[in-house]
C-alpha positions in Angstrom: 84.2 81.0 68.1 81.5 83.3 68.5 81.1 85.1 71.9 78.1 87.3 73.1 78.5 89.8 75.8 75.8 91.3 78.0 76.3 94.9 78.9 75.0 95.1 82.5 75.6 99.0 82.7 77.6 101.7 80.7 78.1 105.0 83.1 80.1 108.0 83.0 82.2 108.6 85.8 81.7 111.8 87.7 85.2 113.1 88.2 87.2 115.6 86.2 90.5 113.7 86.1 90.8 110.2 84.2 91.3 107.0 86.2 94.0 104.6 84.9 92.8 101.4 86.7 89.6 99.7 88.4 89.5 97.0 90.5 87.2 95.3 93.1 88.3 95.2 96.8 86.9 93.2 99.6 84.9 89.8 99.7 82.0 90.0 102.2 81.9 93.9 101.7 82.9 94.1 98.2 83.5 97.6 96.5 84.5 98.8 92.9 87.6 101.0 93.5 89.2 103.7 91.2 92.9 103.7 91.6 95.6 106.0 90.7 99.1 106.3 92.0 98.0 108.8 94.8 94.2 108.7 94.4 91.6 106.2 95.5 88.0 106.5 95.4 84.8 104.1 95.2 82.5 103.9 92.3 79.0 103.5 92.4 77.2 101.9 89.4 74.9 102.6 87.3 75.2 106.3 87.9 78.9 106.9 88.1 79.0 108.4 91.1 82.2 108.2 93.4 83.0 108.6 97.2 86.1 110.8 96.9 87.9 109.5 100.2 88.6 106.5 101.9 89.1 107.6 105.2 91.2 104.7 106.5 93.8 104.6 103.6 93.6 108.5 102.4 96.3 109.6 105.1 98.7 106.9 103.2 98.3 108.2 99.7 100.5 111.3 99.8 103.5 108.9 100.0 102.6 105.9 98.2 104.5 104.8 95.2 102.5 102.1 93.9 99.2 100.0 95.0 97.9 96.8 94.1 95.5 94.2 95.2 95.2 90.5 96.1 94.2 88.0 93.5 91.0 87.3 95.4 90.4 91.1 96.1 90.6 90.9 100.1 93.5 93.0 100.7 94.9 96.5 99.2 98.7 97.0 99.4 100.7 100.1 98.8 104.6 100.6 98.7 105.4 103.8 100.5 108.5 106.0 99.9 109.8 105.5 103.1 110.2 101.7 102.3 107.0 100.7 104.5 104.2 98.9 102.9 100.2 99.5 104.1 98.2 96.6 103.9 94.3 97.4 104.2 91.8 94.8 104.8 88.2 96.1 103.2 85.9 93.8 105.0 87.4 94.6 108.5 88.5 98.2 107.7 91.9 97.4 109.1 94.9 99.4 108.3 98.5 98.0 109.2 102.0 98.5 108.0 105.1 96.7 107.9 108.5 97.8 109.0 110.6 99.8 106.4 112.5 98.1 103.6 116.3 98.0 104.8 118.5 100.2 102.7 115.7 101.8 100.9 117.0 104.5 98.5 115.9 108.0 99.1 113.1 108.9 96.4 111.4 112.2 97.0 107.8 111.7 96.0 107.6 115.5 95.2 110.3 115.6 92.5 110.5 111.7 91.2 107.0 110.8 91.3 106.4 109.6 87.7 110.1 107.6 87.9 109.2 105.9 91.2 105.9 104.9 90.3 107.3 103.0 87.3 110.0 101.5 88.8 108.4 99.8 91.8 105.6 97.1 91.8 104.0 95.6 95.0 102.0 92.0 95.1 100.5 90.7 98.2 99.3 87.3 98.5 95.6 86.1 99.3 95.7 86.0 103.1 97.7 89.0 103.6 101.0 87.5 104.8 103.5 87.7 102.3 104.3 90.8 100.0 106.7 91.1 97.2 108.1 94.1 96.3 109.9 94.4 92.8 111.9 97.0 91.0 112.4 96.8 87.3 116.2 96.6 87.3 115.6 93.0 88.9 115.6 93.8 92.7 113.2 91.5 94.4 112.4 91.8 98.3 110.0 89.7 100.2 108.1 90.6 103.5 106.6 87.5 105.5 104.4 88.0 108.4 105.4 86.0 111.5 103.7 82.8 112.1 104.1 82.9 115.9 105.8 85.0 118.8 106.9 84.4 122.4 104.1 84.7 125.0 105.7 87.8 126.0 105.4 89.3 123.0 102.5 90.5 121.2 102.4 89.9 117.6 101.5 93.4 116.5 103.3 96.5 117.8 101.3 99.6 118.5 102.3 102.6 116.8 99.7 105.2 117.2 96.6 104.5 115.2 98.1 102.4 112.7 99.3 99.0 113.6 102.7 97.7 112.6 102.8 93.9 111.6 105.4 91.7 113.0 107.4 90.3 110.0 110.6 90.3 108.3 112.1 91.5 105.1 114.3 89.2 102.9 116.4 89.9 99.6 115.9 87.6 96.8 119.3 87.4 95.0 119.5 87.1 91.2 122.4 85.2 91.1 123.6 84.4 87.6 120.2 84.9 85.9 120.2 87.8 83.6 118.2 90.7 84.5 117.2 94.2 83.0 119.3 97.2 83.6 118.1 100.4 85.3 117.9 102.1 81.6 115.7 99.1 80.7 112.4 101.2 79.6 110.5 98.4 77.8 110.7 96.0 80.7 107.3 94.3 81.8 106.9 92.7 85.2 104.5 90.6 87.0 104.1 88.2 89.9 101.5 85.9 91.5 101.2 83.7 94.8 99.7 80.7 94.1 99.0 77.1 95.9 100.7 74.2 94.1 99.5 70.5 95.1 103.1 69.4 95.1 105.3 72.2 96.2 102.7 74.0 98.4 102.9 77.9 98.8 104.5 79.2 95.9 105.3 82.6 94.2 106.4 83.3 90.5 107.9 86.6 89.6 109.0 87.3 85.7 110.8 90.1 84.1 110.1 90.5 80.3 112.7 92.7 78.2 115.0 92.7 75.2 118.9 91.7 75.7 120.4 92.6 72.7 118.4 91.0 70.0 117.0 88.2 72.2 113.5 88.2 73.6 114.3 87.2 77.4 111.9 86.3 80.0 114.0 85.9 83.4 111.6 84.3 86.1 112.3 83.6 90.0 110.5 80.7 91.4 109.9 81.1 95.2 109.0 78.0 97.3 108.0 78.2 101.0 109.2 75.4 103.2 106.9 73.5 105.5 107.8 73.9 109.3 109.5 70.4 109.2 112.3 71.9 106.7 113.2 74.8 108.6 116.2 73.0 110.1 117.3 71.5 106.9 117.2 74.9 104.8 118.0 77.5 107.4 116.6 80.8 108.7 115.1 81.7 105.3 111.6 80.4 105.2 111.8 79.9 101.0 114.1 78.6 98.5 114.6 80.7 95.2 115.2 79.5 91.7 116.0 81.4 88.9 115.0 80.5 85.2 115.9 82.0 82.0 114.2 81.6 78.6 115.3 83.5 75.4 114.2 83.5 71.8 115.4 85.6 68.7 113.3 88.8 68.2 110.7 88.4 65.0 112.4 91.6 63.7 116.1 90.7 64.6 117.5 92.5 61.5 116.4 95.9 62.9 117.0 97.5 66.0 114.8 96.6 69.3 112.2 99.1 70.0 113.1 100.3 73.4 110.2 102.2 74.8 107.6 102.2 77.6 104.7 99.6 76.8 106.2 97.6 74.1 105.7 94.7 76.3 102.7 93.5 79.0 102.7 90.6 81.1 100.1 88.8 82.9 100.0 85.6 85.0 97.0 83.5 85.5 95.7 82.8 89.0 97.3 79.6 89.2 100.8 80.9 88.0 100.8 78.2 85.1 100.9 80.5 82.2 102.0 83.8 81.4 100.6 85.9 78.8 102.8 88.5 77.2 101.6 91.0 74.6 104.5 92.1 72.1 103.8 95.4 70.7 105.7 96.0 67.5 106.5 98.7 65.1 103.4 97.8 62.8 100.1 96.4 64.2 100.3 93.7 61.7 103.4 92.3 63.8 101.8 92.6 67.3 101.6 89.1 69.1 100.3 87.7 72.3 102.7 84.6 73.4 101.0 82.3 76.2 104.4 81.3 78.0 104.9 78.2 80.2 108.0 79.6 82.2 108.6 76.3 83.9 109.4 74.4 80.5 110.4 77.4 78.4 107.6 76.6 75.7 105.5 79.2 74.1 102.2 79.6 71.9 101.9 82.4 69.7 98.5 83.9 69.0 98.2 86.5 65.8 96.5 89.4 66.8 94.9 90.3 63.4 96.5 93.5 63.1 95.0 94.9 66.3 91.8 96.0 64.1 93.7 98.0 61.8 91.8 97.9 58.4 95.1 98.6 56.3 98.7 98.3 56.7 99.7 101.8 55.4 99.2 103.8 58.6 100.2 107.3 59.4 103.5 107.0 62.1 101.4 109.2 64.5 98.8 106.8 65.1 100.8 103.7 65.1 101.2 103.7 68.8 97.4 103.8 69.4 97.3 100.3 68.0 99.1 98.9 70.8 97.8 96.8 73.5 97.8 98.6 76.7 95.8 96.4 79.2 95.4 92.5 79.7 93.5 90.7 82.4 92.3 87.0 82.9 88.8 86.0 83.6 88.0 84.4 87.0 88.5 80.8 85.9 91.7 81.8 83.5 89.7 80.6 80.6 89.9 83.8 78.6 92.3 86.7 78.3 90.7 90.2 78.1 92.9 92.8 76.2 92.1 96.5 75.4 94.2 98.7 72.9 95.0 102.5 73.1 92.2 103.0 70.7 89.6 101.7 73.1 88.8 98.4 71.3 88.4 95.5 73.4 89.5 91.7 72.3 89.2 88.3 73.8 91.4 85.4 73.3 90.8 81.8 74.6 93.7 80.4 76.9 96.4 79.3 74.3 94.1 80.6 71.8 93.3 83.4 69.4 90.8 86.3 69.1 87.2 85.4 69.3 84.3 87.1 67.4 82.5 89.4 69.8 78.9 90.8 69.8 77.4 92.9 72.7 73.8 93.5 73.6 71.7 95.4 76.3 72.1 99.0 77.6 71.6 100.3 74.1 75.5 99.3 73.2 74.8 97.0 70.2 78.2 96.2 68.4 79.6 93.3 66.6 80.3 90.8 65.2 83.8 91.6 65.2 87.0 90.9 66.8 87.9 94.2 68.2 84.9 96.1 69.7 85.3 100.0 69.9 83.8 100.4 73.4 85.5 103.6 74.2 86.6 105.4 70.9 89.9 107.2 71.1 89.7 111.0 71.0 93.0 112.7 69.2 93.5 116.2 68.6 96.5 118.1 66.9 96.4 121.6 67.5 97.9 124.1 64.9 98.8 121.5 62.4 97.2 119.0 60.4 98.2 115.1 60.2 100.7 114.7 57.4 100.6 110.9 55.9 104.2 109.9 54.4 104.6 107.7 51.6 106.4 105.4 53.8 107.2 105.0 57.7 110.8 104.5 58.1 111.0 104.8 62.1 110.5 101.9 64.1 109.7 104.0 66.9 107.3 106.3 66.0 106.7 109.8 67.8 103.8 110.0 70.3 101.0 112.2 69.4 100.1 115.3 71.3 97.5 113.5 73.1 100.1 111.2 75.0 101.6 113.6 76.9 98.2 115.4 78.0 97.3 114.8 81.5 93.7 114.6 80.8 93.9 111.9 77.9 91.9 108.8 78.1 93.5 106.1 80.2 92.4 102.8 78.9 92.2 99.6 81.3 90.5 96.4 81.8 89.5 94.5 84.9 88.1 91.3 85.6 85.9 90.1 88.8 87.9 87.6 90.9 85.2 85.3 91.2 82.2 86.2 88.7 82.4 86.1 85.1 82.1 89.8 85.0 84.4 92.3 82.7 85.2 95.9 83.1 86.4 98.1 80.5 87.2 101.9 80.9 88.8 105.0 79.1 89.2 106.7 82.4 86.1 108.5 82.1 83.5 106.1 81.1 83.2 102.5 82.3 81.4 99.6 80.8 80.3 96.5 82.9 79.8 93.3 80.7 79.1 89.6 81.5 80.1 86.3 80.0 77.3 83.8 78.8 76.4 81.5 81.4 77.3 78.3 79.3 80.9 79.3 78.9 82.7 76.4 81.1 85.8 74.8 80.2 84.0 71.6 78.8 81.7 73.5 76.5 84.4 75.8 75.0 86.3 72.6 74.2 83.3 71.4 72.6 83.1 74.5 70.3 86.4 74.4 69.6 86.4 70.8 68.5 83.3 71.2 66.4 85.0 74.2 64.5 87.9 71.9 63.8 86.0 69.3 62.6 84.1 71.4 60.2 87.2 73.3 59.1 88.9 69.9 58.4 85.9 68.2 56.6 86.0 71.4 54.2 89.8 70.7 53.3 88.7 67.1 52.5 90.3 65.8 55.6 87.8 63.0 57.2 89.0 63.7 61.1 87.8 61.5 63.8 87.0 63.8 66.7 84.0 61.8 67.7 85.9 60.0 70.7 87.3 63.7 71.7 83.8 65.1 71.8 82.2 62.5 73.5 84.8 62.9 76.5 84.2 66.5 76.5 80.4 66.0 76.8 80.6 63.6 79.5 82.5 65.7 81.9 80.9 66.0 85.3 80.6 68.7 87.4 78.0 70.6 85.4 75.4 70.3 88.3 77.7 71.7 90.9 78.3 74.6 88.6 74.3 75.5 88.7 74.7 77.4 91.9 77.5 79.5 90.7 76.0 80.2 87.4 72.7 81.3 89.0 74.3 83.5 91.6 76.2 85.7 89.2 73.1 85.7 87.0 70.9 87.1 89.7 73.7 89.6 90.5 73.5 90.5 86.9 69.7 90.8 86.9 69.9 93.0 90.2 72.0 95.3 88.4 70.2 95.6 85.4 67.4 97.7 87.1 64.7 99.5 85.4 65.0 103.2 84.9 62.5 103.9 88.0 64.5 101.9 90.4 67.9 103.4 89.8 67.9 105.9 92.6 70.0 103.6 94.6 73.6 102.5 93.2 76.0 100.0 94.1 79.5 99.4 93.8 79.0 95.5 94.6 78.5 92.6 92.4 78.0 90.0 95.4 74.9 88.9 97.3 74.8 90.7 100.6 74.3 88.7 103.4 74.2 91.1 106.3 71.5 93.4 107.5 69.2 94.8 104.6 68.3 98.3 104.6 65.0 98.9 103.6 65.8 102.2 101.4 68.7 100.8 99.9 67.2 97.5 98.3 65.9 96.5 94.9 63.8 93.4 94.4 62.9 92.2 91.0 60.5 89.4 90.5 61.7 86.0 92.1 65.2 87.4 92.8 66.2 87.4 96.4 66.8 90.8 98.0 70.3 92.5 97.7 71.7 95.3 99.7 73.6 98.2 98.0 76.1 100.2 99.2 75.2 104.0 98.6 77.4 107.3 99.5 75.9 108.9 102.5 78.3 112.3 102.4 77.6 114.5 99.2 80.7 116.7 100.0 83.0 113.8 99.5 81.6 111.8 96.6 83.0 113.7 93.5 84.8 116.8 92.3 82.1 117.6 89.6 79.0 119.6 90.5 76.7 118.3 93.0 73.8 119.1 91.0 75.2 116.7 88.2 75.6 113.9 90.9 72.0 114.0 91.9 70.5 113.7 88.5 69.3 110.1 88.0 70.6 108.1 85.0 67.6 107.6 82.4 69.5 105.5 79.8 72.6 103.2 80.5 73.9 103.9 77.0 77.3 105.5 76.0 76.9 108.9 77.5 79.3 111.8 77.0 82.5 111.7 78.3 83.4 115.5 78.5 82.6 115.9 82.3 85.5 118.0 83.1 
């Protein structure tokens, strides 16, 4: 199956240090945000300008261990070293905190910055009323906001300028489930809050790790009770069920790789499928598993050697072929991955990599399974790379670039509601959109047609006519026209002519607020869109002010040596 991606913008981020993560925050007032452990900035496209400080959240960043956004982008949550969680609602610009986590271990952010950030994960529900704090050793805590309070008590307690939310912490016991230990470096964690038609509000949290020579996935299913069930289940508002799935490692004859980044995990928005990237010693052995944790079944996808042209690779560059980022698209139809070499690959749900091409903004690439949109830059000072005849180590040593604080930080991000993909190496960002006809029925139609052709070439006469008829007769095509036209108009608004690029934006949604005459762009029959623009040049960027003021003449692949 062939996929053609249209590049909307390609810009260089006007900052000296790289950014490991990009995400969208807000719904009515949407912004594109650059995230690091203790840094947060707004990014404006297509110029790459940044707003250095977000005043409401900036005072929380020095004590922050980790941050994350809700699946719909409405809330930004951060776990503090004091055990508190701050919750920021972008649209209303309200910042609130929770009560401290009981028995929070003493973590000095000045001495254990890296270890603490890698040990904790925080997740927040779409409505902002539930927070999940996870440690990589299997410790799970849930905070839930109070639904109601007495008439004499206010649901929020004022603590100066920051409001403390009224709620309660609950500890999720592991029971007899097998959980990773504190020294487990390869563990990957992901969680998702979802709504199930039968069970209601649910949360699924999974740990992926090695247990001996067994590949293990331990999953906690949290199910919130209805108010009528409170008397039956007690004071805890949810029930917990653990499930452990195991399978032998592919290379069970050798020692399992125990290093950070071996496994990556990413849940779909509905929580039905867990995608697990399994990085091995050789790129040809790297796989992606689509796991149904509720039924302990999995579908394996071959990653085609992660773009490597040969199997005889120097040990020093083996790690660069690992998958380092994964995100699902808005409708959970595609899984977007990026390797440490800056190559982007897209898989269908439960499928294998697709052939990709790009066009627009002078970024013409493909057809290829892996597109090197942000090529890796490596260096070895004082010595040359030695190519040994045979690689004997299953865990190759890291290169000099791996310990460089200014090294490229590859990541991918997807829009919560629109078929837009972001990929970045920390210094540059590329914005791409998927074709408008990529709906589930059309993808199934294409896959069935390719299967029919492949079987016919093998001499088999398949009868897929009834399947194609059912796919083509799916309803809902008219209902999706409005959504398709919306993001196509947004994309056209972003792809402005060079003469109209004096006003930048970090929003991809149509504005419904007041329209500013000096910050709008109108192109042909498209509606008017309001773009956010930085107002204080002193807080925009670390780089030179003269560099920020220059307008972008071309949106091609610019140089990434800003700092």
